[in-house]
N, C-alpha and C positions, 0 to 999 in steps of 0.2 A: 504495501502502499507505497510504506514510503516515498520506495520509488517511483513510484505511478506519481505520487506527487509532486514531486522535483522534476521530470519529466515531464509537466500536460503542464502548458502554458494557461490554462481557466481556472484545474483543480492547485496549480502554486496559488494562483493571484486569490481563491478562495480563501485557504489558508494562509494568504497572509495578511490581508484583512480580517478575519474571525482569528486567529490565532496570534502569529509571531506580531507582528503591531501595537500588538499589548503585553507583550514580553521578549526579556532579554531589556539588551543594549537597541535602541532604538537604530534602524534604519531607514534609508529614503526609496517608493519605490517609485512606478514611472509613471513619471508627467509632464506636460510642455515642456518643463525646463532640461528634461533629462540629457546630459551633455554627453557621457560615456559608460560605459558598465566597466568592473573590473571587479574577476574574484579566479577561484583557485578553489582547488580541493581543499581543506583547513586544513592549517602551518604547512601553509608556501609562499609569505608572504603579505600574506594579503592586508596583515593588521599594519607593518611599513609602508608601504606601497599607499595605501588611504591618509597613511599621516602626510609623511610628500608631499603627494594629490593639496592638500587642505594646505599645508603650511606653505609651497610653494605659487600656488595658486589665490589661493584666496578659495576655492572651491567647497560648494556645499552644492551640488546638483550632480549631483555621480551616483553612480550605485555599485556597490561592493557588498563582502560578507552572504553573500545568499549561499552558494556552494551548491549550486544548483543549477543543473542542465534547463532548466524552466528558462527563468531572464535569457538565459543567449537566446535562446532562439525569436522568443520577443523579443531581443534589443535588436535583431536581424532584419524582424522581418520591419520596425518601425524606421529600417537602416542609423538605427547607431552604433558609433561605433561600439568591437567588442574587444578589451586586453586581454587575455586569460596566461595566470603563472602556473608554472610545474615546477616539479623539484622533485629531484629524484628520489625512489617509492620506498625507500629503509628509512628514512630519513621522517617525508612526511605522516607513514602510514602509523610510524610508532609516537611521534610525539601527538596526533592526534588521537593516541592513545590512552596516551596521557594525561592528555586533556581533559576525555571522556573521565575519568573521576574526577580531573580537578573541577568540573565547573559542577558537580554534582554536592564539592565539598565530603567527596568518601577514600578512603584511604588505597593503595595501592593490592590492588590484592595480590598474597605470595609467591600463586600459583598463576602461569598466564593464565586468562579467559579469550581462548581457541579461538571461537565462538566469533567471540568481541573481535577480533585480529584479524579474521579472513574475513569477517562482512566490512569492517573498512578497507582491507583489500580491496575487495569486489564495488565499494563504491566507490572508488580511485580507480580500478577498470573501468566502469562503467560510465565517469564524468571522459574520462578521457579519450577513449573511445570513440562519444560524440566531438568533444574539442577537433579528434584527429581526423570526423570524415568532413567539417567546416574547415578545416586549414587553411580555404584560401579563404574566408570571408570574416576573420579572424587574428588579433593579432597575438601571438606566442609569445610571454619571457619566458627569462629562465628566472629562478629564483639566483641564485648565486651571479647572477649579470643586476638584476634590481638592490642584490644586496654587496657586492662589489663595484660596480659602476650606473652609482642611480644621475649621473648626468647625463648618459643615454637614452635612461628609461623616458625620464623627465622632454628630454629633447625630442621624442616618441610622441609621446603626451601632448608638446607644444607643436610639434609639425601637423599631426593631425586632428586634431581636436576646436587648436584655437590657431590655425594656419600662419604661426612663427610668428603671431603680431606678440608677443607678451616674449619681455626678454628678459631674462631669467641666467643670473650670475652662478659664480662659484661660491662665492662666499652665502649669497641663497640657501644653494645645495647642502653649502656645506651645515651650518647651520642647522637645514631642518633634519639635516641625518643628526645632528647630538643634538639633540633636543628629544629626541623618542624616547619615550620607555617600554608603551604594553606590556603587556602583563605581567605580572615581579611573581608571582605562589611558582612556589618552586616546581611543581609539573606539571605548571597552568603556564609556563615562563615563556616568551616571545624571545628568548637567550639561551641560551647554554650552561647548566654548571653541573657542577661533579655528581650528585645524586639521583641530574634527572638521566645524562647521560651514563650512567650507571645503569639504569632502567631499559636504555636506550639498543643498546647496544646490549641486553638481556632479550631482549622483543624481536630486535636483528638476526639473532640466531637459529631462532625461531621462522620466521619469516623467508631465510634463505631455501630452508628446505623445503619450501610451499609453493603448488607452482601455479596459485594465483598471485604468488610474487614474481615466479617468472613472468608472467604474460605482464605485469605491470611494468616491469622492470624492459622489458622487450616492450612495450610503450613509450612508454618512455624517452628510448634510448631512440625513437621513430622521428616524437613531438622532439623532438632537437633539433631533428635537422627541419627543423619548419621555426625554427623561432627567429627573432627578430638580430640581424647581422649589424 
């Protein structure tokens, strides 16, 4: 059911207005002022990209953090530019696994929840299979480009959304990067920490033997070939 809602524009709109709109951190929905969509599988740099965009362009009319196929479909139908973040599955999936417990304020279980890890891997596959299918209509950005070369990503937004009308200096970008904080709880943190990385390493060892993970890694490698250069 969740998969259907996240991939069907009509059901997703109902879900947003009757459920998501009233829960959690407020996020925008489509309107006549929407400039673009930037999204990706959870833990793929979504919050960092959002923070950069708000700081550099003082922009509020863009969409983010849906982690779903339906908003991509809606955006493409409305000719709204779509930017999708990708991150290697071993990092994104294991981080998402830990974040799942952090959001519920639950302790990390002593033994790996294999069903949860499999479900999160299948969600990765489902999301990015659609992205690959629409690769010619969207812009794909690798997580490491976003983190290590934010100037390149900001330049891409400036060119495709604002037609290079907004002057952006290296000082502005540096200040925007330095001001980023993200989540600070141990297992939901946006940044690495020793305890989080220890758990991730254990999860990765299990993932490596998963046939779903092998498919996810192959998919990621293909998507990298279509990233913005």
